[in-house]
The first five atom37 places (N, CA, C, CB, O) and aatype in JSON, in Angstrom:
{
  "aatype": [12, 0, 6, 1, 1, 1, 10, 4, 13, 0, 19, 6, 1, 8, 10, 0, 9, 7, 0, 0, 10, 10, 0, 10, 17, 19, 16, 7, 19, 14, 0, 0, 0, 5, 14, 19, 1, 14, 7, 16, 14, 19, 0, 16, 13, 14, 3, 10, 15, 1, 0, 10, 1, 0, 4, 17, 5, 14, 14, 3, 3, 15, 0, 7, 15, 9, 9, 16, 13, 1, 13, 7, 10, 3, 19, 0, 7, 5, 10, 11, 7, 11, 14, 10, 19, 16, 18, 15, 1, 10, 16, 7, 3, 7, 19, 0, 5, 1, 1, 13, 19, 0, 0, 0, 10, 0, 0, 10, 0, 2, 4, 16, 14, 19, 14, 10, 3, 14, 7, 13, 0, 14, 9, 0, 0, 15, 1, 19, 10, 16, 10, 16, 13, 15, 0, 14, 6, 0, 1, 1, 5, 19, 14, 9],
  "atom_mask": [
    [1, 1, 1, 1, 1],
    [1, 1, 1, 1, 1],
    [1, 1, 1, 1, 1],
    [1, 1, 1, 1, 1],
    [1, 1, 1, 1, 1],
    [1, 1, 1, 1, 1],
    [1, 1, 1, 1, 1],
    [1, 1, 1, 1, 1],
    [1, 1, 1, 1, 1],
    [1, 1, 1, 1, 1],
    [1, 1, 1, 1, 1],
    [1, 1, 1, 1, 1],
    [1, 1, 1, 1, 1],
    [1, 1, 1, 1, 1],
    [1, 1, 1, 1, 1],
    [1, 1, 1, 1, 1],
    [1, 1, 1, 1, 1],
    [1, 1, 1, 0, 1],
    [1, 1, 1, 1, 1],
    [1, 1, 1, 1, 1],
    [1, 1, 1, 1, 1],
    [1, 1, 1, 1, 1],
    [1, 1, 1, 1, 1],
    [1, 1, 1, 1, 1],
    [1, 1, 1, 1, 1],
    [1, 1, 1, 1, 1],
    [1, 1, 1, 1, 1],
    [1, 1, 1, 0, 1],
    [1, 1, 1, 1, 1],
    [1, 1, 1, 1, 1],
    [1, 1, 1, 1, 1],
    [1, 1, 1, 1, 1],
    [1, 1, 1, 1, 1],
    [1, 1, 1, 1, 1],
    [1, 1, 1, 1, 1],
    [1, 1, 1, 1, 1],
    [1, 1, 1, 1, 1],
    [1, 1, 1, 1, 1],
    [1, 1, 1, 0, 1],
    [1, 1, 1, 1, 1],
    [1, 1, 1, 1, 1],
    [1, 1, 1, 1, 1],
    [1, 1, 1, 1, 1],
    [1, 1, 1, 1, 1],
    [1, 1, 1, 1, 1],
    [1, 1, 1, 1, 1],
    [1, 1, 1, 1, 1],
    [1, 1, 1, 1, 1],
    [1, 1, 1, 1, 1],
    [1, 1, 1, 1, 1],
    [1, 1, 1, 1, 1],
    [1, 1, 1, 1, 1],
    [1, 1, 1, 1, 1],
    [1, 1, 1, 1, 1],
    [1, 1, 1, 1, 1],
    [1, 1, 1, 1, 1],
    [1, 1, 1, 1, 1],
    [1, 1, 1, 1, 1],
    [1, 1, 1, 1, 1],
    [1, 1, 1, 1, 1],
    [1, 1, 1, 1, 1],
    [1, 1, 1, 1, 1],
    [1, 1, 1, 1, 1],
    [1, 1, 1, 0, 1],
    [1, 1, 1, 1, 1],
    [1, 1, 1, 1, 1],
    [1, 1, 1, 1, 1],
    [1, 1, 1, 1, 1],
    [1, 1, 1, 1, 1],
    [1, 1, 1, 1, 1],
    [1, 1, 1, 1, 1],
    [1, 1, 1, 0, 1],
    [1, 1, 1, 1, 1],
    [1, 1, 1, 1, 1],
    [1, 1, 1, 1, 1],
    [1, 1, 1, 1, 1],
    [1, 1, 1, 0, 1],
    [1, 1, 1, 1, 1],
    [1, 1, 1, 1, 1],
    [1, 1, 1, 1, 1],
    [1, 1, 1, 0, 1],
    [1, 1, 1, 1, 1],
    [1, 1, 1, 1, 1],
    [1, 1, 1, 1, 1],
    [1, 1, 1, 1, 1],
    [1, 1, 1, 1, 1],
    [1, 1, 1, 1, 1],
    [1, 1, 1, 1, 1],
    [1, 1, 1, 1, 1],
    [1, 1, 1, 1, 1],
    [1, 1, 1, 1, 1],
    [1, 1, 1, 0, 1],
    [1, 1, 1, 1, 1],
    [1, 1, 1, 0, 1],
    [1, 1, 1, 1, 1],
    [1, 1, 1, 1, 1],
    [1, 1, 1, 1, 1],
    [1, 1, 1, 1, 1],
    [1, 1, 1, 1, 1],
    [1, 1, 1, 1, 1],
    [1, 1, 1, 1, 1],
    [1, 1, 1, 1, 1],
    [1, 1, 1, 1, 1],
    [1, 1, 1, 1, 1],
    [1, 1, 1, 1, 1],
    [1, 1, 1, 1, 1],
    [1, 1, 1, 1, 1],
    [1, 1, 1, 1, 1],
    [1, 1, 1, 1, 1],
    [1, 1, 1, 1, 1],
    [1, 1, 1, 1, 1],
    [1, 1, 1, 1, 1],
    [1, 1, 1, 1, 1],
    [1, 1, 1, 1, 1],
    [1, 1, 1, 1, 1],
    [1, 1, 1, 1, 1],
    [1, 1, 1, 1, 1],
    [1, 1, 1, 1, 1],
    [1, 1, 1, 0, 1],
    [1, 1, 1, 1, 1],
    [1, 1, 1, 1, 1],
    [1, 1, 1, 1, 1],
    [1, 1, 1, 1, 1],
    [1, 1, 1, 1, 1],
    [1, 1, 1, 1, 1],
    [1, 1, 1, 1, 1],
    [1, 1, 1, 1, 1],
    [1, 1, 1, 1, 1],
    [1, 1, 1, 1, 1],
    [1, 1, 1, 1, 1],
    [1, 1, 1, 1, 1],
    [1, 1, 1, 1, 1],
    [1, 1, 1, 1, 1],
    [1, 1, 1, 1, 1],
    [1, 1, 1, 1, 1],
    [1, 1, 1, 1, 1],
    [1, 1, 1, 1, 1],
    [1, 1, 1, 1, 1],
    [1, 1, 1, 1, 1],
    [1, 1, 1, 1, 1],
    [1, 1, 1, 1, 1],
    [1, 1, 1, 1, 1],
    [1, 1, 1, 1, 1],
    [1, 1, 1, 1, 1]
  ],
  "atom_positions": [
    [[31.72, -35.36, -11.79], [31.32, -34.0, -12.12], [30.21, -33.52, -11.18], [30.87, -33.91, -13.58], [30.26, -32.4, -10.68]],
    [[29.2, -34.38, -10.96], [28.09, -34.0, -10.09], [28.58, -33.79, -8.65], [26.99, -35.08, -10.12], [28.12, -32.87, -7.96]],
    [[29.5, -34.64, -8.21], [30.04, -34.5, -6.86], [30.8, -33.19, -6.71], [30.96, -35.69, -6.52], [30.69, -32.51, -5.69]],
    [[31.55, -32.82, -7.72], [32.29, -31.56, -7.69], [31.33, -30.37, -7.65], [33.23, -31.44, -8.92], [31.56, -29.4, -6.93]],
    [[30.25, -30.45, -8.42], [29.25, -29.38, -8.44], [28.6, -29.23, -7.06], [28.17, -29.67, -9.52], [28.39, -28.11, -6.59]],
    [[28.28, -30.37, -6.41], [27.69, -30.31, -5.07], [28.66, -29.69, -4.07], [27.29, -31.71, -4.59], [28.26, -28.89, -3.22]],
    [[29.93, -30.05, -4.18], [30.94, -29.5, -3.29], [31.07, -27.99, -3.51], [32.29, -30.19, -3.52], [31.16, -27.23, -2.55]],
    [[31.09, -27.56, -4.77], [31.18, -26.12, -5.08], [29.98, -25.38, -4.51], [31.28, -25.89, -6.6], [30.13, -24.29, -3.96]],
    [[28.78, -25.96, -4.65], [27.59, -25.31, -4.12], [27.68, -25.19, -2.6], [26.32, -26.09, -4.52], [27.33, -24.15, -2.04]],
    [[28.15, -26.25, -1.93], [28.27, -26.21, -0.47], [29.25, -25.13, -0.04], [28.71, -27.58, 0.08], [29.0, -24.4, 0.92]],
    [[30.36, -25.02, -0.74], [31.35, -23.99, -0.42], [30.75, -22.6, -0.66], [32.64, -24.17, -1.27], [30.91, -21.71, 0.17]],
    [[30.06, -22.42, -1.8], [29.43, -21.13, -2.09], [28.42, -20.76, -1.02], [28.75, -21.16, -3.47], [28.35, -19.6, -0.59]],
    [[27.63, -21.74, -0.58], [26.62, -21.47, 0.44], [27.28, -21.04, 1.74], [25.75, -22.72, 0.67], [26.83, -20.09, 2.38]],
    [[28.34, -21.73, 2.15], [29.03, -21.36, 3.38], [29.66, -19.97, 3.27], [30.09, -22.4, 3.73], [29.65, -19.2, 4.22]],
    [[30.22, -19.67, 2.1], [30.8, -18.34, 1.89], [29.72, -17.26, 1.94], [31.53, -18.28, 0.55], [29.95, -16.19, 2.5]],
    [[28.56, -17.54, 1.36], [27.47, -16.56, 1.38], [26.98, -16.31, 2.8], [26.3, -17.03, 0.5], [26.73, -15.17, 3.19]],
    [[26.86, -17.37, 3.59], [26.44, -17.22, 4.98], [27.5, -16.42, 5.75], [26.22, -18.6, 5.65], [27.17, -15.52, 6.52]],
    [[28.76, -16.75, 5.52], [29.84, -16.02, 6.18], [29.85, -14.55, 5.79], [0.0, 0.0, 0.0], [30.06, -13.69, 6.64]],
    [[29.61, -14.27, 4.51], [29.58, -12.87, 4.05], [28.43, -12.11, 4.7], [29.46, -12.81, 2.53], [28.59, -10.95, 5.08]],
    [[27.27, -12.76, 4.82], [26.13, -12.1, 5.45], [26.42, -11.81, 6.92], [24.87, -12.97, 5.31], [26.09, -10.74, 7.42]],
    [[27.03, -12.78, 7.62], [27.36, -12.56, 9.03], [28.42, -11.48, 9.18], [27.85, -13.87, 9.67], [28.35, -10.67, 10.1]],
    [[29.39, -11.45, 8.27], [30.42, -10.42, 8.31], [29.8, -9.05, 8.07], [31.51, -10.7, 7.27], [30.15, -8.08, 8.75]],
    [[28.89, -8.94, 7.11], [28.23, -7.66, 6.83], [27.45, -7.19, 8.05], [27.3, -7.78, 5.61], [27.45, -6.0, 8.37]],
    [[26.78, -8.11, 8.73], [26.03, -7.74, 9.93], [26.98, -7.28, 11.02], [25.18, -8.93, 10.42], [26.7, -6.3, 11.7]],
    [[28.1, -7.98, 11.2], [29.04, -7.63, 12.24], [29.71, -6.29, 11.96], [30.09, -8.72, 12.39], [29.86, -5.47, 12.86]],
    [[30.11, -6.05, 10.7], [30.83, -4.83, 10.35], [29.91, -3.61, 10.35], [31.48, -4.98, 8.98], [30.28, -2.57, 10.89]],
    [[28.73, -3.74, 9.76], [27.86, -2.57, 9.57], [26.77, -2.45, 10.61], [27.24, -2.62, 8.22], [26.21, -1.37, 10.81]],
    [[26.46, -3.55, 11.28], [25.33, -3.53, 12.21], [24.0, -3.57, 11.48], [0.0, 0.0, 0.0], [22.95, -3.45, 12.11]],
    [[24.03, -3.74, 10.16], [22.83, -3.81, 9.34], [22.81, -5.16, 8.66], [22.77, -2.64, 8.3], [23.82, -5.56, 8.09]],
    [[21.68, -5.89, 8.69], [21.62, -7.17, 8.01], [21.98, -7.01, 6.53], [20.24, -7.8, 8.15], [21.62, -6.01, 5.91]],
    [[22.67, -8.0, 5.98], [23.07, -7.94, 4.57], [21.87, -7.77, 3.66], [23.84, -9.19, 4.18], [21.97, -7.12, 2.62]],
    [[20.73, -8.33, 4.02], [19.54, -8.22, 3.19], [19.06, -6.77, 3.1], [18.42, -9.1, 3.73], [18.33, -6.43, 2.17]],
    [[19.46, -5.93, 4.03], [19.02, -4.54, 4.01], [19.92, -3.66, 3.15], [18.96, -3.99, 5.42], [19.56, -2.52, 2.85]],
    [[21.07, -4.16, 2.76], [21.98, -3.37, 1.95], [21.57, -3.48, 0.49], [23.45, -3.84, 2.15], [21.39, -4.59, -0.02]],
    [[21.41, -2.35, -0.2], [20.88, -2.39, -1.56], [21.85, -3.0, -2.56], [20.5, -1.0, -2.0], [23.07, -2.96, -2.39]],
    [[21.28, -3.55, -3.62], [22.04, -4.02, -4.76], [21.92, -2.95, -5.82], [21.54, -5.43, -5.29], [20.82, -2.44, -6.06]],
    [[23.03, -2.58, -6.46], [22.97, -1.54, -7.48], [22.13, -2.03, -8.65], [24.39, -1.15, -7.97], [22.33, -3.14, -9.14]],
    [[21.17, -1.21, -9.11], [20.33, -1.61, -10.24], [21.18, -1.91, -11.48], [19.31, -0.5, -10.56], [22.14, -1.2, -11.77]],
    [[20.82, -2.96, -12.18], [21.53, -3.33, -13.4], [22.76, -4.18, -13.17], [0.0, 0.0, 0.0], [23.31, -4.73, -14.13]],
    [[23.21, -4.3, -11.93], [24.37, -5.13, -11.62], [23.95, -6.6, -11.68], [24.96, -4.78, -10.21], [22.99, -6.98, -11.01]],
    [[24.63, -7.43, -12.46], [24.24, -8.84, -12.51], [24.37, -9.5, -11.14], [25.11, -9.6, -13.54], [25.37, -9.33, -10.44]],
    [[23.36, -10.24, -10.77], [23.31, -10.92, -9.48], [24.12, -12.21, -9.59], [21.83, -11.22, -9.05], [23.94, -12.98, -10.53]],
    [[25.01, -12.43, -8.62], [25.91, -13.58, -8.69], [25.84, -14.49, -7.47], [27.31, -13.11, -8.87], [26.53, -15.51, -7.43]],
    [[25.02, -14.14, -6.46], [24.89, -14.96, -5.26], [23.44, -14.97, -4.81], [25.82, -14.45, -4.13], [22.66, -14.1, -5.19]],
    [[23.09, -15.95, -3.99], [21.72, -16.0, -3.47], [21.4, -14.83, -2.54], [21.5, -17.31, -2.73], [20.28, -14.31, -2.61]],
    [[22.32, -14.38, -1.68], [22.01, -13.19, -0.88], [21.76, -11.96, -1.75], [23.15, -12.91, 0.1], [20.87, -11.16, -1.46]],
    [[22.55, -11.8, -2.82], [22.31, -10.68, -3.74], [20.97, -10.82, -4.45], [23.44, -10.59, -4.77], [20.29, -9.83, -4.69]],
    [[20.6, -12.05, -4.78], [19.3, -12.29, -5.42], [18.17, -11.89, -4.49], [19.16, -13.77, -5.84], [17.2, -11.26, -4.92]],
    [[18.29, -12.25, -3.23], [17.28, -11.87, -2.24], [17.16, -10.35, -2.13], [17.61, -12.48, -0.88], [16.06, -9.81, -2.11]],
    [[18.3, -9.67, -2.06], [18.29, -8.21, -1.98], [17.67, -7.59, -3.23], [19.71, -7.67, -1.77], [16.9, -6.63, -3.15]],
    [[18.01, -8.14, -4.4], [17.48, -7.59, -5.65], [15.97, -7.75, -5.72], [18.14, -8.29, -6.86], [15.27, -6.85, -6.19]],
    [[15.45, -8.88, -5.25], [14.01, -9.11, -5.3], [13.27, -8.28, -4.24], [13.7, -10.58, -5.1], [12.11, -7.92, -4.44]],
    [[13.93, -7.99, -3.14], [13.3, -7.18, -2.1], [13.38, -5.68, -2.4], [13.94, -7.46, -0.75], [12.72, -4.89, -1.73]],
    [[14.17, -5.29, -3.38], [14.36, -3.87, -3.68], [13.06, -3.18, -4.07], [15.38, -3.7, -4.8], [12.93, -1.97, -3.89]],
    [[12.11, -3.92, -4.59], [10.83, -3.34, -5.03], [9.77, -3.4, -3.93], [10.33, -4.07, -6.27], [8.64, -2.96, -4.15]],
    [[10.09, -3.92, -2.78], [9.11, -4.13, -1.72], [8.83, -2.85, -0.96], [9.59, -5.21, -0.77], [9.74, -2.21, -0.42]],
    [[7.57, -2.49, -0.91], [7.11, -1.37, -0.1], [5.81, -1.8, 0.56], [6.91, -0.06, -0.98], [4.77, -1.82, -0.09]],
    [[5.85, -2.17, 1.86], [4.62, -2.64, 2.5], [3.6, -1.52, 2.63], [4.93, -3.23, 3.88], [3.97, -0.37, 2.88]],
    [[2.32, -1.84, 2.47], [1.28, -0.83, 2.67], [1.28, -0.34, 4.12], [-0.11, -1.41, 2.31], [1.69, -1.06, 5.03]],
    [[0.83, 0.88, 4.32], [0.84, 1.49, 5.65], [0.0, 0.72, 6.67], [0.33, 2.9, 5.57], [0.36, 0.68, 7.85]],
    [[-1.08, 0.11, 6.24], [-2.01, -0.54, 7.18], [-1.73, -2.03, 7.35], [-3.43, -0.34, 6.71], [-2.65, -2.8, 7.64]],
    [[-0.48, -2.46, 7.16], [-0.19, -3.89, 7.2], [0.81, -4.29, 8.27], [0.33, -4.33, 5.87], [1.45, -5.33, 8.16]],
    [[0.96, -3.49, 9.31], [1.94, -3.78, 10.36], [1.78, -5.19, 10.89], [1.81, -2.76, 11.51], [0.68, -5.6, 11.28]],
    [[2.87, -5.94, 10.91], [2.87, -7.29, 11.45], [2.54, -8.38, 10.45], [0.0, 0.0, 0.0], [2.61, -9.56, 10.79]],
    [[2.17, -8.02, 9.22], [1.84, -9.03, 8.21], [3.12, -9.64, 7.63], [0.99, -8.42, 7.08], [4.14, -8.97, 7.5]],
    [[3.03, -10.93, 7.29], [4.15, -11.67, 6.7], [3.59, -12.59, 5.63], [4.94, -12.49, 7.79], [2.51, -13.16, 5.78]],
    [[4.33, -12.73, 4.53], [3.96, -13.71, 3.5], [5.24, -14.28, 2.9], [3.06, -13.06, 2.39], [6.19, -13.56, 2.64]],
    [[5.24, -15.6, 2.68], [6.38, -16.28, 2.07], [5.92, -16.93, 0.77], [6.98, -17.34, 3.04], [4.89, -17.59, 0.73]],
    [[6.71, -16.72, -0.28], [6.43, -17.3, -1.58], [7.48, -18.34, -1.93], [6.36, -16.21, -2.66], [8.65, -18.2, -1.57]],
    [[7.05, -19.37, -2.65], [7.96, -20.33, -3.27], [7.81, -20.15, -4.77], [7.64, -21.83, -2.81], [6.69, -20.09, -5.29]],
    [[8.93, -20.06, -5.48], [8.88, -19.79, -6.91], [10.2, -20.2, -7.56], [8.6, -18.29, -7.18], [11.13, -20.63, -6.88]],
    [[10.25, -20.07, -8.85], [11.48, -20.35, -9.58], [11.74, -19.24, -10.58], [0.0, 0.0, 0.0], [10.84, -18.5, -10.97]],
    [[12.99, -19.14, -10.98], [13.39, -18.2, -12.02], [14.01, -19.0, -13.16], [14.4, -17.13, -11.48], [14.59, -20.07, -12.94]],
    [[13.88, -18.49, -14.38], [14.59, -19.11, -15.49], [15.96, -18.46, -15.63], [13.77, -18.98, -16.83], [16.29, -17.55, -14.86]],
    [[16.76, -18.9, -16.59], [18.13, -18.37, -16.71], [18.15, -16.9, -17.11], [18.9, -19.18, -17.73], [19.18, -16.24, -16.97]],
    [[17.02, -16.38, -17.61], [16.93, -14.96, -17.96], [16.48, -14.12, -16.76], [15.97, -14.76, -19.13], [16.37, -12.9, -16.88]],
    [[16.22, -14.76, -15.61], [15.8, -14.04, -14.42], [14.31, -13.78, -14.35], [0.0, 0.0, 0.0], [13.86, -13.03, -13.48]],
    [[13.53, -14.38, -15.25], [12.07, -14.23, -15.25], [11.44, -15.25, -14.3], [11.5, -14.4, -16.68], [11.99, -16.33, -14.08]],
    [[10.29, -14.89, -13.74], [9.54, -15.85, -12.93], [9.09, -17.02, -13.8], [8.32, -15.18, -12.27], [8.67, -16.83, -14.94]],
    [[9.2, -18.24, -13.24], [8.66, -19.43, -13.9], [7.3, -19.69, -13.28], [9.63, -20.69, -13.74], [7.21, -20.16, -12.14]],
    [[6.25, -19.39, -13.98], [4.91, -19.63, -13.47], [4.53, -18.64, -12.39], [0.0, 0.0, 0.0], [5.14, -17.58, -12.25]],
    [[3.5, -19.01, -11.63], [3.0, -18.15, -10.56], [3.65, -18.53, -9.23], [1.46, -18.25, -10.45], [3.83, -19.71, -8.95]],
    [[4.02, -17.53, -8.42], [4.56, -17.83, -7.09], [3.5, -18.52, -6.23], [5.05, -16.53, -6.39], [2.31, -18.22, -6.33]],
    [[3.94, -19.44, -5.39], [3.05, -20.17, -4.5], [3.23, -19.64, -3.08], [3.33, -21.71, -4.56], [4.36, -19.53, -2.6]],
    [[2.14, -19.33, -2.41], [2.21, -18.88, -1.01], [2.4, -20.11, -0.14], [0.91, -18.08, -0.59], [1.59, -21.03, -0.16]],
    [[3.49, -20.11, 0.65], [3.75, -21.24, 1.55], [3.49, -20.88, 3.0], [5.18, -21.7, 1.38], [3.37, -21.78, 3.84]],
    [[3.42, -19.6, 3.32], [3.12, -19.16, 4.68], [2.59, -17.75, 4.61], [4.38, -19.24, 5.6], [3.03, -16.93, 3.8]],
    [[1.62, -17.47, 5.48], [1.17, -16.08, 5.61], [0.59, -15.86, 7.0], [0.12, -15.74, 4.53], [-0.04, -16.74, 7.58]],
    [[0.81, -14.68, 7.49], [0.16, -14.18, 8.7], [-0.25, -12.75, 8.34], [1.11, -14.24, 10.01], [0.58, -11.85, 8.29]],
    [[-1.52, -12.59, 8.09], [-2.02, -11.31, 7.61], [-2.81, -10.61, 8.71], [-2.89, -11.49, 6.36], [-3.65, -11.22, 9.36]],
    [[-2.53, -9.34, 8.91], [-3.2, -8.56, 9.94], [-4.16, -7.58, 9.28], [-2.17, -7.82, 10.84], [-4.1, -7.35, 8.08]],
    [[-5.01, -7.01, 10.09], [-5.95, -6.0, 9.58], [-7.19, -6.63, 8.99], [0.0, 0.0, 0.0], [-7.39, -7.84, 9.04]],
    [[-8.04, -5.76, 8.41], [-9.28, -6.25, 7.8], [-8.98, -6.87, 6.44], [-10.31, -5.1, 7.67], [-7.83, -6.88, 5.99]],
    [[-10.02, -7.37, 5.78], [-9.85, -8.03, 4.49], [-9.21, -7.15, 3.44], [0.0, 0.0, 0.0], [-8.41, -7.62, 2.64]],
    [[-9.57, -5.87, 3.43], [-9.01, -4.94, 2.44], [-7.51, -4.77, 2.68], [-9.72, -3.56, 2.52], [-6.72, -4.8, 1.72]],
    [[-7.1, -4.6, 3.93], [-5.68, -4.44, 4.25], [-4.9, -5.71, 3.9], [-5.5, -4.1, 5.76], [-3.78, -5.63, 3.4]],
    [[-5.49, -6.86, 4.15], [-4.83, -8.12, 3.84], [-4.63, -8.29, 2.34], [-5.63, -9.3, 4.39], [-3.55, -8.68, 1.89]],
    [[-5.67, -7.98, 1.55], [-5.55, -8.08, 0.1], [-4.52, -7.09, -0.44], [-6.91, -7.83, -0.57], [-3.78, -7.4, -1.38]],
    [[-4.48, -5.91, 0.15], [-3.52, -4.9, -0.27], [-2.08, -5.38, 0.0], [-3.79, -3.55, 0.45], [-1.19, -5.16, -0.82]],
    [[-1.87, -6.02, 1.15], [-0.54, -6.55, 1.49], [-0.1, -7.63, 0.51], [-0.54, -7.11, 2.93], [1.02, -7.6, 0.0]],
    [[-0.99, -8.59, 0.24], [-0.67, -9.67, -0.7], [-0.39, -9.1, -2.09], [-1.82, -10.7, -0.76], [0.55, -9.52, -2.76]],
    [[-1.22, -8.14, -2.52], [-1.02, -7.52, -3.84], [0.32, -6.79, -3.91], [-2.17, -6.54, -4.15], [0.99, -6.83, -4.94]],
    [[0.71, -6.12, -2.83], [1.99, -5.4, -2.81], [3.16, -6.38, -2.9], [2.11, -4.55, -1.53], [4.15, -6.1, -3.58]],
    [[3.06, -7.53, -2.23], [4.13, -8.53, -2.28], [4.23, -9.13, -3.68], [3.87, -9.65, -1.23], [5.34, -9.3, -4.2]],
    [[3.09, -9.46, -4.29], [3.11, -9.99, -5.65], [3.65, -8.95, -6.64], [1.7, -10.43, -6.07], [4.39, -9.29, -7.56]],
    [[3.27, -7.69, -6.43], [3.76, -6.61, -7.3], [5.28, -6.45, -7.17], [3.05, -5.28, -6.97], [5.96, -6.18, -8.15]],
    [[5.8, -6.62, -5.94], [7.25, -6.51, -5.74], [7.98, -7.57, -6.56], [7.61, -6.65, -4.25], [8.99, -7.28, -7.21]],
    [[7.47, -8.81, -6.53], [8.1, -9.87, -7.33], [7.98, -9.57, -8.83], [7.45, -11.23, -7.02], [8.95, -9.74, -9.57]],
    [[6.81, -9.13, -9.25], [6.6, -8.85, -10.68], [7.46, -7.68, -11.15], [5.12, -8.56, -10.95], [8.02, -7.72, -12.25]],
    [[7.56, -6.64, -10.33], [8.29, -5.43, -10.72], [9.81, -5.61, -10.68], [7.9, -4.29, -9.84], [10.53, -4.89, -11.36]],
    [[10.29, -6.55, -9.88], [11.74, -6.75, -9.77], [12.26, -7.86, -10.68], [12.11, -7.06, -8.34], [13.44, -8.18, -10.64]],
    [[11.39, -8.43, -11.48], [11.82, -9.43, -12.45], [11.6, -8.89, -13.84], [11.07, -10.78, -12.25], [10.64, -8.15, -14.04]],
    [[12.41, -9.2, -14.79], [13.52, -10.15, -14.69], [14.69, -9.57, -13.91], [13.97, -10.57, -16.07], [14.99, -8.38, -14.0]],
    [[15.34, -10.42, -13.16], [16.53, -10.05, -12.4], [17.74, -10.29, -13.31], [16.65, -10.88, -11.05], [17.86, -11.37, -13.89]],
    [[18.63, -9.31, -13.45], [19.83, -9.56, -14.27], [20.75, -10.53, -13.53], [20.58, -8.22, -14.58], [21.33, -10.2, -12.5]],
    [[20.9, -11.74, -14.07], [21.7, -12.77, -13.43], [23.06, -12.89, -14.12], [20.97, -14.12, -13.47], [23.17, -12.82, -15.34]],
    [[24.09, -13.07, -13.3], [25.44, -13.33, -13.8], [25.4, -14.64, -14.61], [26.48, -13.41, -12.62], [24.76, -15.6, -14.17]],
    [[26.07, -14.7, -15.76], [26.02, -15.91, -16.59], [26.44, -17.19, -15.86], [26.9, -15.72, -17.79], [25.91, -18.26, -16.15]],
    [[27.36, -17.09, -14.93], [27.77, -18.27, -14.17], [26.77, -18.66, -13.1], [0.0, 0.0, 0.0], [26.68, -19.83, -12.72]],
    [[26.01, -17.7, -12.6], [25.04, -17.95, -11.54], [23.66, -18.31, -12.09], [24.93, -16.72, -10.64], [22.89, -18.99, -11.41]],
    [[23.33, -17.86, -13.3], [21.99, -18.05, -13.86], [21.54, -19.51, -13.87], [21.95, -17.52, -15.27], [20.42, -19.79, -13.43]],
    [[22.36, -20.47, -14.34], [21.88, -21.85, -14.33], [21.73, -22.42, -12.92], [22.82, -22.72, -15.13], [20.91, -23.31, -12.69]],
    [[22.52, -21.93, -11.99], [22.4, -22.38, -10.6], [21.09, -21.89, -10.01], [23.6, -21.89, -9.75], [20.35, -22.67, -9.42]],
    [[20.8, -20.6, -10.18], [19.55, -20.04, -9.66], [18.34, -20.67, -10.34], [19.52, -18.52, -9.85], [17.32, -20.92, -9.69]],
    [[18.45, -20.93, -11.64], [17.32, -21.49, -12.39], [17.04, -22.94, -12.0], [17.6, -21.41, -13.88], [15.94, -23.43, -12.24]],
    [[18.0, -23.62, -11.4], [17.8, -25.02, -11.02], [17.27, -25.17, -9.59], [19.09, -25.78, -11.17], [17.06, -26.3, -9.14]],
    [[17.07, -24.08, -8.89], [16.65, -24.14, -7.49], [15.2, -23.69, -7.32], [17.56, -23.26, -6.63], [14.68, -22.88, -8.08]],
    [[14.56, -24.25, -6.29], [13.28, -23.73, -5.83], [13.63, -22.64, -4.82], [12.35, -24.86, -5.19], [14.35, -22.89, -3.86]],
    [[13.13, -21.44, -5.04], [13.47, -20.3, -4.21], [12.32, -19.95, -3.28], [13.84, -19.09, -5.08], [11.16, -20.18, -3.61]],
    [[12.65, -19.4, -2.13], [11.63, -18.87, -1.22], [12.03, -17.45, -0.85], [11.46, -19.76, 0.05], [13.22, -17.13, -0.74]],
    [[11.03, -16.63, -0.66], [11.27, -15.24, -0.28], [10.14, -14.8, 0.63], [11.39, -14.31, -1.53], [8.96, -15.02, 0.32]],
    [[10.49, -14.18, 1.75], [9.5, -13.7, 2.7], [9.46, -12.18, 2.68], [9.82, -14.21, 4.12], [10.5, -11.51, 2.75]],
    [[8.26, -11.65, 2.59], [8.02, -10.21, 2.69], [7.31, -9.97, 4.02], [7.18, -9.66, 1.47], [6.4, -10.71, 4.38]],
    [[7.73, -8.94, 4.73], [7.07, -8.63, 6.0], [6.96, -7.13, 6.17], [7.85, -9.24, 7.19], [7.75, -6.35, 5.64]],
    [[5.95, -6.75, 6.93], [5.76, -5.34, 7.29], [6.18, -5.21, 8.74], [4.26, -4.87, 7.06], [5.82, -6.06, 9.57]],
    [[6.92, -4.18, 9.08], [7.38, -4.02, 10.46], [6.2, -3.96, 11.42], [8.24, -2.76, 10.6], [5.13, -3.45, 11.09]],
    [[6.42, -4.49, 12.61], [5.4, -4.39, 13.66], [5.19, -2.93, 14.01], [5.81, -5.21, 14.92], [6.12, -2.13, 13.96]],
    [[3.97, -2.6, 14.37], [3.68, -1.23, 14.81], [4.42, -0.98, 16.13], [2.13, -1.0, 14.98], [4.45, -1.84, 17.01]],
    [[4.99, 0.18, 16.25], [5.71, 0.51, 17.49], [4.71, 0.96, 18.55], [6.78, 1.63, 17.24], [3.82, 1.76, 18.3]],
    [[4.9, 0.41, 19.71], [4.03, 0.8, 20.83], [4.69, 1.93, 21.59], [3.74, -0.4, 21.76], [5.89, 1.91, 21.84]],
    [[3.9, 2.9, 21.96], [4.41, 3.97, 22.8], [4.06, 3.65, 24.24], [3.83, 5.37, 22.37], [2.9, 3.42, 24.59]],
    [[5.08, 3.63, 25.05], [4.9, 3.32, 26.46], [5.04, 4.61, 27.25], [5.94, 2.24, 26.94], [6.07, 5.28, 27.17]],
    [[4.0, 4.97, 28.01], [4.12, 6.2, 28.8], [5.19, 6.04, 29.87], [2.76, 6.57, 29.45], [5.33, 4.99, 30.5]],
    [[5.93, 7.1, 30.07], [7.02, 7.06, 31.06], [6.63, 7.89, 32.26], [8.35, 7.59, 30.46], [7.4, 8.0, 33.21]]
  ]
}
């Protein structure tokens, strides 16, 4: 039974990667940028990532900042405990950095609980998840 479950997970993972690559090839937009309809039960890890990023709005003064969280969800889609920061590159002064971290934490808090598909909920709840939030780099204007 455990071997079959591992095989199913491996197949699901390969299908999810293939779907993301197909979405990028067809639309020219990364799959993570395509919205998930609110209230739609999440049934894959790429959909879970999109659902959690739906609440993300980086502060204006945070260009180039990045933060990665490690966390877990329960079968109801709620956060299990506090997210752990595993990586960060914060730009700007201390106020801008705190504002960026607060916005990322607020995005996780505001997008949970995530409505999980009943078949996917125990799979998601058994995994350690990571999610990276980033603010786009400031565009440089080059004189012509």
